[in-house]
SEMIVO-293282 format. One line per field, with one value per residue: residue in one letter; y, x, z of N, C-alpha, C, O in turn. Coordinates in Angstrom, 1 decimal, decimal comma, m for minus. Example, Ala and Ser with C-alpha at 12.3 -4.5 7.8 and 13.67 -1.06 7.14 Angstrom:
BEGIN
tikol = (a  s)
nyy = (m5,7  m2,2)
nxx = (13,2  12,8)
nzz = (7,8  7,1)
cayy = (m4,5  m1,1)
caxx = (12,3  13,7)
cazz = (7,8  7,1)
cyy = (m3,3  0,0)
cxx = (13,2  12,9)
czz = (7,8  7,9)
oyy = (m3,3  1,1)
oxx = (14,2  13,4)
ozz = (8,5  8,0)
END
This chain:
BEGIN
tikol = (m  g  d  s  g  v  v  y  f  i  a  g  a  l  v  a  i  v  s  s  i  a  t  r  f  v  t  a  r  p  r  t  s  r  p  p  t  g  k  s  a  s  h  v  l  l  s  p  e  d  y  i  e  i  q  q  l  m  s  f  y  s  r  d  v  d  p  g  s  v  r  d  a  s  w  m  f  t  n  d  a  v  a  s  i  g  p  t  p  t  t  t  a  e  g  f  k  k  l  y  t  g  v  r  d  g  v  f  g  g  g  n  l  g  g  v  r  h  f  n  s  s  y  v  i  v  g  t  p  d  g  g  a  r  g  s  s  y  m  m  q  v  e  r  l  k  e  d  g  p  v  e  v  t  l  f  g  k  y  e  d  k  f  v  k  t  p  d  g  w  r  i  k  e  r  v  w  t  a  d  t  f  r  n  s  k  q  q  v  t  p  s  p  v  p  n  d  p  s  t  y  r  t  g  i  d  q  v  l  e  n  a  n  l  s  t  a  h  r  n)
nyy = (m20,4  m20,2  m21,2  m18,9  m17,0  m17,0  m16,2  m13,5  m12,6  m12,9  m11,3  m8,7  m8,3  m8,3  m6,0  m4,0  m4,2  m3,6  m0,9  0,2  m0,1  1,5  4,0  4,4  4,5  6,7  8,8  8,6  9,4  11,6  15,1  17,5  20,6  22,3  25,5  27,3  27,2  28,8  30,3  30,6  31,6  34,1  36,4  37,9  36,1  37,1  36,5  35,0  36,5  38,9  39,9  40,2  42,1  44,4  45,0  45,5  47,9  49,5  49,7  50,8  53,5  55,1  55,0  56,5  59,0  60,0  61,3  60,6  59,2  58,5  59,0  60,3  59,8  59,9  57,9  55,8  56,1  55,8  57,2  58,5  58,8  59,7  61,6  62,3  64,0  66,1  69,6  70,1  68,0  65,9  65,5  65,1  63,9  65,6  67,1  65,2  64,7  67,2  67,5  65,3  65,6  68,0  67,2  65,2  66,9  68,7  70,9  71,4  71,8  73,6  73,1  71,0  68,4  66,3  64,1  63,0  60,3  58,0  55,5  53,0  50,5  47,4  46,3  45,9  44,0  43,6  41,6  42,7  42,4  43,6  42,9  44,5  45,8  46,6  48,4  49,2  51,0  51,8  54,6  56,2  59,1  59,9  62,4  64,3  67,5  69,5  69,9  69,3  68,2  66,0  62,8  62,7  61,6  62,9  62,9  60,8  58,3  56,9  55,3  54,9  52,8  52,3  49,9  49,1  46,9  47,4  47,5  47,9  47,0  46,7  49,6  52,7  53,9  55,4  57,3  58,0  59,9  60,1  61,9  61,1  62,6  63,1  61,2  60,0  61,8  63,2  62,6  61,7  58,7  56,8  53,5  50,7  48,1  45,2  41,7  40,3  42,2  44,5  47,0  48,2  48,7  51,1  53,9  56,4  58,7  59,8  61,4  63,2  64,6  65,7  67,4  69,2  70,3  69,1  66,8  63,8  61,5  59,5  56,5  53,6)
nxx = (m67,5  m69,6  m69,9  m70,8  m70,1  m67,4  m67,1  m68,0  m66,0  m63,7  m64,3  m64,6  m62,0  m60,6  m61,6  m60,7  m57,9  m57,7  m58,5  m56,5  m54,3  m55,0  m55,1  m52,5  m51,4  m52,4  m51,6  m48,9  m48,4  m46,7  m46,9  m48,4  m47,4  m49,5  m51,1  m52,5  m56,1  m59,3  m60,4  m57,9  m56,2  m57,1  m56,3  m53,9  m54,0  m55,5  m55,6  m58,3  m58,7  m57,5  m59,2  m61,4  m60,7  m60,0  m62,4  m63,9  m62,5  m63,2  m66,0  m65,9  m65,2  m67,4  m68,9  m67,1  m67,2  m69,7  m72,4  m72,2  m69,9  m66,9  m64,3  m62,2  m61,8  m59,1  m57,3  m57,3  m55,6  m52,3  m49,3  m48,0  m50,1  m52,2  m55,0  m58,0  m60,6  m61,9  m62,0  m59,4  m56,4  m55,5  m52,6  m50,9  m50,3  m51,1  m52,9  m55,0  m55,9  m56,9  m58,9  m60,6  m61,3  m62,8  m65,0  m66,2  m66,8  m68,5  m67,8  m67,8  m70,2  m72,0  m72,0  m73,7  m74,7  m76,2  m78,7  m77,6  m76,4  m73,9  m73,6  m71,8  m71,1  m71,2  m68,7  m65,4  m62,5  m59,2  m56,3  m52,9  m49,8  m47,8  m48,2  m50,1  m53,4  m56,1  m58,9  m62,5  m65,6  m69,1  m70,7  m73,4  m75,1  m77,5  m79,9  m81,8  m82,6  m84,0  m86,0  m88,8  m88,6  m88,2  m86,6  m83,7  m81,7  m78,7  m76,1  m74,0  m71,7  m68,4  m65,6  m62,2  m59,6  m56,2  m54,7  m52,6  m50,6  m49,8  m47,8  m49,9  m52,1  m54,3  m54,3  m55,4  m53,6  m54,0  m56,7  m59,4  m62,1  m65,0  m67,7  m70,8  m72,4  m74,7  m76,9  m75,7  m73,7  m70,4  m68,5  m65,4  m64,4  m62,5  m61,7  m62,9  m61,2  m60,1  m59,9  m56,9  m56,1  m53,8  m54,1  m56,1  m55,3  m54,4  m55,4  m55,9  m54,9  m52,5  m53,1  m54,8  m53,1  m51,3  m52,9  m53,4  m51,0  m49,1  m46,9  m46,2  m45,3  m46,6  m47,3  m48,9)
nzz = (1,3  m1,4  m5,0  m6,4  m4,7  m4,9  m7,5  m7,6  m5,9  m7,3  m9,6  m8,4  m7,5  m9,9  m11,1  m9,2  m9,7  m12,5  m12,3  m10,8  m12,4  m14,6  m13,4  m12,7  m15,2  m16,4  m14,7  m15,1  m17,6  m19,9  m19,2  m21,5  m23,2  m23,7  m24,0  m21,3  m20,6  m20,5  m17,5  m16,2  m18,2  m18,7  m17,3  m15,1  m12,2  m9,2  m5,6  m4,0  m1,6  m2,3  m4,3  m2,7  m0,8  m2,4  m3,6  m1,2  m0,4  m2,5  m1,9  0,6  m0,1  m1,0  1,4  3,1  2,1  2,3  4,5  7,9  8,3  10,1  9,5  6,8  3,4  2,4  3,5  1,8  m0,4  m1,8  m0,8  m2,9  m4,7  m7,4  m8,7  m10,6  m9,7  m8,7  m9,9  m10,5  m10,9  m8,2  m6,4  m4,2  m0,9  1,1  m0,4  m1,0  1,7  2,3  0,4  1,0  3,7  3,6  2,0  3,8  5,9  4,8  3,6  0,9  m1,7  m0,4  2,4  3,0  5,1  4,9  3,2  0,9  m1,0  m2,3  m4,7  m5,4  m7,8  m9,9  m10,2  m11,7  m11,7  m12,4  m12,5  m13,0  m14,8  m13,4  m10,8  m9,6  m9,8  m12,0  m11,7  m12,0  m11,6  m11,5  m10,6  m8,9  m7,9  m5,4  m4,3  m2,1  m2,6  m1,3  1,6  1,2  m1,2  m4,2  m4,5  m6,2  m9,0  m9,3  m10,3  m12,3  m13,4  m13,9  m12,1  m12,9  m11,9  m10,5  m8,6  m5,9  m3,9  m0,6  2,5  4,2  3,1  0,2  m1,8  m3,4  m6,2  m8,5  m9,7  m11,8  m12,4  m14,2  m15,1  m16,5  m19,4  m21,5  m23,6  m26,6  m26,7  m27,7  m25,7  m24,4  m22,9  m20,8  m21,5  m19,7  m17,7  m19,5  m19,2  m20,1  m21,9  m22,4  m23,4  m22,1  m19,6  m18,6  m16,9  m17,7  m16,5  m17,2  m19,5  m18,4  m16,5  m18,4  m19,7  m17,7  m17,6  m15,7  m14,0  m15,6  m14,3  m12,7  m13,7  m15,1)
cayy = (m19,5  m20,8  m20,8  m17,6  m15,9  m17,0  m15,6  m12,1  m12,2  m12,7  m10,0  m7,4  m8,3  m7,9  m4,6  m3,2  m4,3  m2,8  0,4  0,5  0,0  2,6  5,2  4,6  4,9  8,2  9,8  8,6  10,0  13,0  16,3  18,3  22,0  23,1  26,7  27,3  27,7  29,2  31,3  31,0  32,3  35,4  37,5  37,5  35,9  37,6  35,5  35,4  37,5  40,1  40,5  40,7  43,4  45,5  45,3  46,3  49,2  50,4  50,1  52,0  54,9  55,8  55,2  57,6  60,4  60,4  61,6  59,5  58,7  59,0  59,2  60,7  58,9  59,9  56,9  54,8  56,4  55,7  58,5  59,0  58,6  60,9  61,4  63,3  63,8  67,5  70,5  69,9  66,8  65,7  64,9  65,0  63,3  66,7  67,4  64,2  65,0  68,5  67,1  64,5  66,2  68,9  66,4  64,7  68,0  69,4  72,2  71,4  71,6  74,5  72,7  70,1  67,3  65,1  64,1  62,5  59,0  57,6  54,1  52,3  49,1  46,8  46,3  45,0  44,0  42,7  41,6  43,1  41,6  44,1  42,5  45,4  45,5  47,6  48,4  50,1  50,9  52,7  55,5  57,1  60,0  60,2  63,3  65,2  68,8  70,4  69,1  68,7  67,9  64,6  62,2  62,7  61,2  64,2  62,7  59,4  58,1  55,8  55,4  54,0  52,8  51,5  49,5  48,5  46,2  48,0  46,8  48,2  46,5  47,3  51,1  53,3  54,7  56,3  57,3  58,9  60,0  60,6  62,0  61,0  63,9  62,9  60,1  60,4  63,0  62,9  62,6  60,6  57,9  55,8  52,1  49,8  47,0  43,9  40,8  39,9  43,3  45,5  48,4  48,8  48,7  52,6  54,7  57,7  59,8  60,6  62,4  64,3  65,5  66,4  68,6  70,2  70,8  68,5  65,8  62,4  60,5  58,5  55,7  52,2)
caxx = (m67,9  m70,1  m69,4  m71,2  m69,3  m66,0  m67,1  m68,0  m64,8  m62,7  m64,7  m64,2  m60,5  m60,1  m62,0  m59,7  m56,6  m57,7  m58,6  m55,2  m53,4  m55,4  m54,8  m51,1  m51,1  m52,9  m50,7  m47,5  m48,3  m46,0  m47,9  m48,1  m47,1  m50,6  m51,4  m53,8  m57,4  m60,3  m60,1  m56,4  m55,5  m57,8  m55,5  m53,1  m55,1  m55,3  m56,1  m59,7  m58,5  m57,1  m60,4  m62,4  m60,1  m60,1  m63,9  m64,2  m61,9  m64,1  m67,2  m65,6  m65,0  m68,8  m69,1  m66,2  m67,5  m71,1  m72,7  m72,2  m68,5  m66,0  m63,1  m62,3  m61,3  m57,8  m56,6  m57,4  m54,7  m50,9  m48,6  m47,6  m51,2  m52,7  m56,3  m58,7  m61,8  m62,4  m61,7  m58,0  m55,9  m54,9  m51,3  m50,1  m51,0  m51,8  m54,1  m56,0  m56,4  m57,7  m60,1  m61,7  m61,9  m63,7  m66,1  m66,7  m67,2  m69,5  m67,4  m68,2  m71,6  m72,7  m72,1  m74,7  m74,1  m77,2  m79,5  m77,0  m75,8  m73,4  m73,9  m70,8  m71,5  m70,7  m67,1  m64,5  m61,2  m58,4  m55,0  m52,1  m48,5  m46,9  m48,6  m51,1  m54,7  m56,9  m60,5  m63,5  m66,9  m70,0  m71,2  m74,7  m75,4  m78,9  m80,0  m83,0  m82,0  m84,6  m86,8  m90,1  m88,4  m88,2  m85,2  m83,3  m80,2  m78,0  m74,8  m73,7  m70,5  m67,6  m64,2  m61,2  m58,5  m55,1  m54,5  m51,2  m50,6  m48,8  m47,7  m51,1  m53,1  m54,4  m54,6  m55,5  m52,4  m54,5  m58,2  m60,0  m63,5  m65,6  m69,1  m71,5  m73,2  m75,9  m76,9  m75,1  m72,6  m69,2  m67,7  m64,2  m64,4  m61,5  m62,2  m62,7  m60,2  m60,6  m58,9  m55,8  m56,0  m53,0  m54,3  m57,1  m54,7  m54,1  m56,6  m56,2  m54,5  m51,5  m53,6  m55,3  m52,1  m50,7  m53,8  m53,2  m49,6  m48,5  m45,9  m46,7  m44,4  m47,3  m47,8  m49,3)
cazz = (0,2  m2,5  m6,3  m6,8  m3,9  m5,5  m8,8  m7,2  m5,3  m8,4  m10,3  m7,6  m7,6  m11,2  m11,2  m8,5  m10,4  m13,7  m11,9  m10,3  m13,5  m15,4  m12,7  m12,9  m16,6  m16,6  m13,9  m15,6  m18,9  m19,7  m19,5  m22,7  m23,0  m24,2  m23,3  m20,4  m21,2  m19,5  m16,5  m15,9  m19,3  m19,0  m16,9  m14,0  m11,2  m7,8  m4,8  m3,5  m0,6  m2,8  m4,9  m1,7  m0,2  m3,4  m3,6  0,0  m0,5  m3,4  m1,2  1,7  m0,6  m0,9  2,9  3,8  1,6  2,6  5,8  8,9  8,3  11,2  8,9  5,5  2,3  2,0  3,9  0,7  m1,4  m1,5  m0,5  m4,3  m5,6  m8,1  m9,0  m11,0  m9,1  m8,7  m11,0  m10,9  m10,2  m6,8  m6,6  m2,9  0,3  1,8  m1,2  m0,7  3,0  2,3  m0,4  1,6  5,0  3,0  1,5  5,0  6,8  4,1  3,1  m0,6  m1,8  0,5  3,6  3,2  5,7  4,8  2,1  m0,3  m1,0  m3,4  m4,9  m6,3  m8,3  m11,2  m10,0  m12,5  m10,9  m13,4  m12,0  m14,0  m14,8  m12,4  m9,4  m9,2  m10,3  m12,6  m11,3  m12,6  m11,0  m11,8  m9,6  m9,1  m6,7  m5,2  m3,4  m1,9  m2,5  m0,3  2,6  0,7  m2,7  m4,6  m4,4  m7,5  m9,4  m9,7  m11,0  m12,4  m14,1  m13,5  m11,7  m13,5  m10,8  m10,4  m7,2  m5,6  m2,7  0,2  3,9  5,0  2,3  m1,1  m1,8  m4,8  m6,8  m9,6  m9,8  m12,7  m12,3  m15,3  m15,0  m17,9  m19,8  m22,1  m24,5  m28,0  m26,6  m28,1  m24,6  m24,4  m21,7  m20,7  m21,4  m18,4  m17,9  m20,1  m19,0  m21,1  m22,9  m21,8  m23,8  m21,3  m18,2  m18,1  m16,2  m18,4  m15,7  m17,9  m20,3  m17,3  m16,0  m19,4  m20,0  m16,7  m17,5  m14,5  m14,3  m15,9  m13,6  m12,2  m14,9  m14,9)
cyy = (m20,4  m20,4  m19,4  m16,5  m15,8  m16,1  m14,1  m11,7  m11,9  m11,5  m8,8  m7,2  m7,8  m6,4  m3,6  m3,1  m3,5  m1,3  1,1  0,9  1,2  3,9  5,5  5,0  6,2  9,1  9,8  9,0  11,4  14,1  17,1  19,8  22,9  24,4  26,6  27,8  28,1  30,4  31,7  31,7  33,7  36,6  37,0  37,3  36,5  36,5  36,0  36,5  38,8  40,8  41,0  42,1  44,5  45,9  46,0  47,8  50,1  50,7  51,1  53,4  55,6  55,9  56,4  59,0  60,9  60,7  60,3  58,9  59,3  59,3  59,7  59,7  58,9  58,9  55,7  54,9  56,2  57,1  59,2  58,9  59,9  60,6  62,5  63,1  65,2  68,3  70,3  68,7  66,9  65,0  64,7  64,5  64,4  67,2  66,5  64,5  66,2  68,2  66,4  64,9  67,2  68,3  65,9  65,9  68,9  70,7  72,4  71,1  72,4  74,0  71,6  68,9  66,1  65,1  63,6  61,1  58,8  56,1  53,5  50,9  48,6  46,9  45,3  45,2  43,0  42,8  42,1  42,5  42,2  43,8  43,4  44,9  46,9  47,5  49,4  49,9  52,0  53,5  56,3  57,8  60,3  61,3  63,9  66,6  69,8  69,4  68,5  68,4  66,4  64,1  62,3  62,2  62,4  64,1  61,2  59,3  56,9  56,2  54,4  54,1  51,9  51,3  48,9  47,9  46,8  47,1  46,9  47,7  47,1  48,8  51,6  54,2  55,7  56,2  58,4  58,8  60,7  60,6  61,9  62,2  63,5  61,9  60,7  61,4  62,4  62,7  61,4  59,9  56,8  54,3  51,4  48,6  45,8  42,9  40,4  40,9  44,4  46,9  49,0  48,8  50,2  53,2  55,9  58,9  60,5  61,7  63,6  65,2  66,2  67,6  69,6  70,7  70,4  67,4  64,6  61,3  59,2  57,7  54,3  51,4)
cxx = (m68,3  m69,6  m69,6  m70,4  m67,9  m66,1  m67,1  m66,7  m63,7  m63,0  m64,4  m62,7  m60,0  m60,4  m61,0  m58,3  m56,5  m57,7  m57,3  m54,2  m53,7  m55,0  m53,3  m50,7  m51,3  m52,0  m49,3  m47,3  m47,6  m47,1  m47,4  m48,0  m48,2  m50,8  m52,5  m55,0  m58,3  m59,9  m58,7  m55,7  m56,1  m57,0  m54,7  m54,0  m54,6  m55,9  m57,5  m59,7  m58,3  m58,4  m61,3  m61,9  m60,3  m61,6  m64,4  m63,7  m62,8  m65,4  m67,1  m65,6  m66,4  m69,2  m68,3  m66,3  m68,8  m71,4  m72,7  m70,7  m67,7  m64,7  m63,2  m61,5  m59,9  m57,0  m56,5  m56,4  m53,3  m50,4  m48,3  m48,8  m51,5  m54,1  m57,0  m60,1  m62,5  m62,0  m60,3  m57,4  m55,3  m53,6  m50,4  m50,9  m51,8  m53,1  m55,2  m56,7  m57,3  m59,0  m61,1  m62,2  m62,9  m65,0  m66,8  m67,5  m68,3  m69,2  m67,7  m69,5  m72,5  m72,8  m73,2  m74,2  m75,0  m77,8  m78,8  m76,4  m75,2  m73,4  m72,8  m71,1  m70,8  m69,3  m66,5  m63,1  m60,3  m56,9  m53,9  m50,6  m47,6  m47,2  m49,6  m52,5  m55,3  m58,4  m61,3  m64,8  m67,8  m70,5  m72,6  m74,9  m77,0  m78,9  m81,5  m82,5  m82,8  m85,6  m88,0  m89,9  m88,3  m86,8  m84,9  m81,9  m79,7  m76,7  m74,7  m72,5  m69,7  m66,1  m63,3  m59,9  m57,4  m54,8  m53,2  m51,4  m49,5  m48,8  m49,2  m52,3  m53,2  m54,9  m54,7  m54,4  m53,0  m56,1  m58,6  m61,4  m64,0  m67,1  m69,8  m72,3  m74,5  m75,8  m76,5  m74,2  m71,4  m68,0  m66,6  m64,3  m63,4  m62,2  m62,0  m61,8  m60,9  m59,5  m58,1  m55,8  m55,2  m53,3  m55,3  m56,5  m54,4  m55,5  m56,9  m55,6  m53,3  m51,9  m54,2  m54,2  m51,4  m51,6  m53,7  m51,9  m48,8  m47,5  m46,7  m46,0  m45,3  m48,0  m48,1  m48,0)
czz = (m0,9  m3,9  m6,7  m6,1  m4,5  m6,8  m8,5  m6,7  m6,3  m9,3  m9,7  m7,7  m8,8  m11,4  m10,5  m9,2  m11,7  m13,3  m11,5  m11,5  m14,3  m14,7  m12,8  m14,1  m16,8  m15,9  m14,5  m16,9  m18,8  m20,0  m20,7  m22,3  m23,6  m23,4  m22,4  m21,1  m20,1  m18,7  m16,2  m17,0  m19,5  m18,5  m15,7  m12,8  m9,9  m6,9  m4,4  m2,5  m1,2  m3,6  m3,8  m1,0  m1,1  m3,5  m2,3  0,0  m1,4  m2,7  m0,1  1,1  m0,5  0,5  3,4  3,2  1,8  4,1  6,7  9,1  9,5  10,7  7,5  4,6  2,0  2,5  2,8  m0,3  m0,9  m1,4  m1,8  m5,2  m6,3  m8,6  m9,6  m10,7  m9,1  m10,0  m11,5  m10,2  m9,0  m6,8  m5,3  m1,9  1,0  1,0  m1,0  0,7  3,0  1,6  0,4  3,1  4,6  2,6  2,8  5,8  6,1  3,7  1,6  m0,7  m0,9  2,0  4,0  3,8  5,6  3,5  0,8  0,0  m2,3  m3,6  m5,9  m6,6  m9,5  m11,3  m11,1  m11,9  m11,8  m12,7  m13,2  m13,9  m13,7  m11,0  m8,9  m9,7  m11,0  m12,2  m12,1  m11,9  m11,4  m10,5  m9,9  m7,8  m6,6  m4,2  m3,2  m1,7  m1,6  0,5  2,1  m0,8  m2,9  m4,4  m5,9  m7,8  m10,0  m10,3  m11,2  m13,5  m13,6  m13,0  m12,4  m12,4  m11,1  m9,0  m7,0  m4,2  m1,7  1,5  4,6  4,2  0,9  m1,0  m3,4  m5,1  m7,8  m9,6  m10,8  m12,7  m13,5  m15,2  m16,4  m18,1  m20,3  m23,1  m25,9  m27,9  m27,3  m27,0  m24,7  m23,1  m21,8  m20,6  m20,0  m18,7  m18,5  m19,8  m20,2  m22,4  m22,3  m22,3  m23,0  m19,8  m17,8  m17,7  m17,1  m17,6  m16,3  m18,7  m19,5  m17,0  m17,2  m19,8  m19,0  m16,6  m16,2  m15,0  m14,7  m15,3  m13,1  m13,5  m14,3  m15,0)
oyy = (m21,2  m19,4  m18,7  m15,5  m14,7  m15,3  m13,4  m10,6  m11,0  m10,7  m7,9  m6,1  m6,9  m5,7  m2,6  m2,1  m2,9  m0,5  2,2  1,9  1,9  4,8  6,7  5,9  6,9  10,1  10,8  9,0  12,2  14,0  17,3  20,2  24,0  24,3  25,8  28,7  27,8  31,3  32,8  32,4  34,5  37,6  35,9  38,2  36,5  35,6  37,2  37,5  39,8  42,0  42,1  43,0  45,6  47,1  47,0  48,7  51,2  51,8  52,0  54,4  56,7  56,9  57,2  60,0  62,1  60,3  59,2  58,1  60,5  59,7  59,5  58,9  58,0  58,7  54,9  54,0  56,4  58,1  60,4  59,0  61,0  59,4  63,7  62,2  65,3  67,7  70,4  68,2  68,0  63,8  64,1  64,6  64,2  67,5  66,9  64,4  66,2  68,6  66,8  64,6  67,4  68,9  66,2  65,7  69,7  71,5  73,6  70,3  72,1  74,4  71,5  68,2  65,0  66,0  63,7  60,9  59,2  55,4  53,7  50,2  49,3  47,4  44,2  46,3  41,8  43,8  41,7  42,1  41,5  44,4  43,2  43,7  48,0  46,4  50,4  48,8  53,1  52,9  56,9  57,3  60,8  61,2  63,8  66,9  70,8  68,3  67,4  68,3  65,6  64,9  61,9  62,2  62,9  65,1  60,4  60,2  56,1  57,2  53,2  55,1  51,0  52,3  48,2  48,3  46,7  46,2  46,1  47,9  47,8  49,1  51,0  55,1  56,7  55,1  59,5  57,7  61,8  59,6  62,6  62,9  63,6  61,6  61,8  62,0  61,2  62,7  60,2  60,6  56,0  54,0  51,5  48,2  45,5  43,2  40,1  40,6  45,2  47,9  50,3  49,1  50,4  52,9  56,4  60,1  61,6  62,8  64,7  66,4  67,4  68,7  70,8  71,4  71,1  67,0  64,3  60,2  58,1  58,1  53,9  50,1)
oxx = (m67,6  m68,8  m68,7  m70,1  m67,3  m65,1  m66,3  m66,2  m63,0  m62,2  m63,9  m62,2  m59,1  m59,6  m60,6  m57,7  m55,5  m57,0  m57,1  m53,4  m52,8  m54,5  m52,9  m49,8  m50,5  m51,5  m48,6  m46,1  m47,9  m47,9  m46,2  m48,4  m48,0  m50,7  m53,4  m54,9  m58,1  m59,3  m58,3  m54,6  m55,7  m57,1  m54,8  m54,7  m53,4  m56,6  m57,8  m60,5  m58,9  m58,7  m61,9  m62,7  m60,7  m61,9  m65,2  m64,3  m63,1  m66,0  m67,9  m65,9  m66,4  m69,8  m68,9  m65,8  m69,2  m70,6  m73,2  m70,5  m67,8  m63,8  m64,3  m60,7  m59,4  m56,0  m55,6  m56,1  m53,0  m51,0  m48,4  m48,6  m51,1  m54,5  m56,6  m60,8  m63,7  m61,7  m60,0  m57,9  m54,7  m53,6  m49,3  m52,1  m53,0  m54,1  m56,3  m57,9  m58,4  m60,1  m62,3  m63,3  m63,9  m66,0  m68,0  m68,6  m68,9  m70,1  m68,0  m70,1  m73,7  m73,8  m73,5  m73,4  m74,7  m77,5  m79,3  m75,9  m75,7  m73,2  m72,9  m71,3  m70,0  m68,7  m67,0  m62,6  m60,6  m56,4  m54,1  m50,3  m46,7  m46,6  m50,0  m52,7  m55,1  m59,0  m60,8  m65,1  m67,3  m70,7  m72,8  m74,8  m77,6  m78,2  m82,3  m81,9  m82,2  m85,9  m88,3  m90,8  m88,4  m85,8  m85,7  m81,1  m80,2  m76,1  m75,2  m72,3  m70,3  m65,6  m63,7  m59,4  m57,5  m54,6  m52,7  m52,2  m48,3  m49,6  m49,5  m53,5  m52,3  m55,7  m54,2  m54,1  m52,4  m56,7  m58,2  m62,0  m63,5  m67,8  m69,3  m72,8  m75,5  m74,7  m77,0  m74,0  m71,2  m66,8  m66,9  m64,2  m63,4  m63,2  m61,0  m61,7  m62,0  m58,3  m58,7  m55,6  m55,9  m52,9  m55,5  m57,3  m54,1  m56,5  m58,0  m55,8  m53,0  m51,3  m54,2  m54,3  m51,0  m51,1  m54,0  m51,5  m48,1  m47,4  m47,8  m46,0  m44,8  m48,9  m47,7  m48,0)
ozz = (m1,4  m4,0  m7,2  m6,6  m4,5  m7,0  m9,1  m7,0  m6,3  m9,7  m10,4  m7,9  m8,8  m11,9  m11,1  m9,2  m12,0  m13,9  m11,7  m11,5  m14,7  m15,4  m13,0  m14,3  m17,4  m16,5  m14,4  m17,4  m17,9  m20,9  m21,0  m21,3  m24,0  m22,2  m22,7  m21,9  m18,9  m19,1  m16,0  m16,8  m20,4  m19,1  m15,3  m12,4  m9,6  m7,4  m4,4  m2,6  m0,7  m3,5  m4,0  m0,7  m0,6  m3,6  m2,3  0,5  m1,0  m2,9  0,2  1,8  0,2  0,9  4,2  3,6  1,5  5,0  6,3  10,0  9,8  11,5  6,9  5,0  1,3  1,8  2,8  m1,0  0,3  m2,0  m1,9  m6,4  m5,8  m9,0  m9,3  m11,2  m9,4  m11,0  m12,7  m9,2  m8,7  m7,2  m5,4  m1,9  1,4  1,5  m0,9  0,8  3,6  2,0  0,4  3,5  5,3  2,9  2,9  6,2  6,7  3,4  1,1  0,1  m0,6  2,7  5,2  3,2  6,1  2,7  m0,3  1,1  m3,4  m2,6  m7,1  m5,6  m10,1  m12,2  m11,4  m11,6  m11,9  m12,5  m14,4  m12,8  m13,2  m10,0  m7,7  m10,1  m10,6  m12,4  m12,6  m11,6  m11,6  m9,5  m11,0  m6,7  m7,5  m3,2  m4,1  m0,6  m1,2  0,0  2,4  m1,5  m2,0  m4,2  m6,7  m6,9  m11,0  m10,8  m10,4  m14,3  m13,0  m13,4  m12,5  m12,0  m11,9  m8,2  m7,9  m3,4  m2,0  1,7  5,5  4,6  0,5  m0,2  m4,3  m4,3  m7,9  m9,5  m10,6  m12,9  m13,8  m15,1  m17,4  m17,1  m19,5  m23,5  m26,3  m29,0  m27,5  m27,3  m25,0  m22,1  m22,7  m19,9  m19,4  m19,8  m18,2  m20,0  m21,3  m23,5  m21,6  m21,7  m23,0  m18,8  m16,6  m18,3  m17,1  m18,0  m15,9  m18,7  m19,9  m17,2  m17,0  m20,1  m19,3  m15,7  m15,6  m16,2  m14,1  m15,9  m13,0  m14,3  m13,3  m14,9)
END
């Protein structure tokens, strides 16, 4: 090995030694107790699988209330679920079954089995300290009301949901549907969930039940 080779060998060895010492120094330093920042501080994190499953559940809803479904949407709700979707709150498993088999079979809306689709989008899913999740989604209903008529947007609004994880997967425990009315109206709308803001973790179902003189046992 020539003189230049010896020099390069010694230089490389010194670099390796210095890097090793620096690494040990960094890893040996005591960790500070600074609060977490960024994404981990925003809210209770769910696993990626939880987010995907909840989003899938929200997407299945529009599929299972529209023409072509082989099942009804009642399976998505827990046995003690409560929802404000129709004229009166639904508070029993039997009530959900009756509601959604009626929707699937076209009992509501004059028995119309075709020509309508619901588009759920703009999902927001926030994990909550109780191990559940709050969700929100926008909905737009598109219909052709008669054979030679135009395609129309006949309904739009949003869902506010409370999700819980069951042995069968994530399910809806609370759902509040609010149809938008018109621009600049004084309509009261429940705020969508905001990460790290517990005041937005309620769906508004308690007020719905109170207005209907029903039990307020279902709470977030």
